[in-house]
C-alpha positions, 0 to 999 in steps of 0.5 A, a space after each residue: 500500500 505504501 509503495 502504491 500510495 506514498 505520493 498521495 497519502 501520508 503513512 505513519 507508524 506509531 510504536 506503542 508499549 510492548 503488548 507481550 513483554 518477556 517480563 509481562 504477558 508472554 506470547 508463546 509465538 514470541 518465544 518460538 520466534 526468539 522475540 525477547 522484549 522486556 517492558 520499556 523502562 523509559 522513553 529512550 528504551 522504547 525508542 531504541 526498541 522502535 528503531 530496531 523493530 522498524 529496521 527488522 520489519 523494513 518499515 519504509 515510512 516515518 514512525 513515531 513513539 508513544 510516550 511513557 504515559 501511553 496516551 496514543 495507545 489509550 486514545 486509539 485502543 491500539 494494542 497490540 496493533 491497529 490500523 487507522 485512516 484519518 481523512 483530510 478533514 481529521 475524521 477517522 475513515 477506517 478503524 480496524 479491529 485490534 490485532 492480531 485478528 483485526 490486522 488483516 481485515 484492517 489492511 483490506 479495509 485500508 486498501 479498499 478505502 485507498 483504492 476508492 479514494 483513488 477512483 474518486 479522484 480520477 473521476 473529478 474534472 
């Protein structure tokens, strides 16, 4: 989606607190994959983990890091992951269910919204 729409739409990833920290609610999938991230102790720690995640996942667009008060996570009920599209009027156009079950349907809803937007723009004189 980013490659196709990057010239027309701004993409942004918000890194939030670790959903399945190794010293918290451990995910067996993380254990199997060798992911061992502890709860963030401060903002620098959270930022370093975000940088590593963006590098490993090859995130090709800007990422920002939620504060230690988890304001973005709380406001958008983002944990463990979630997809939103905010339109040019500041309204939420797509709000996917929480991941991981909501992630793939969220990607599909975002893709459809972007394609519909593209089609509408092509029809304008």
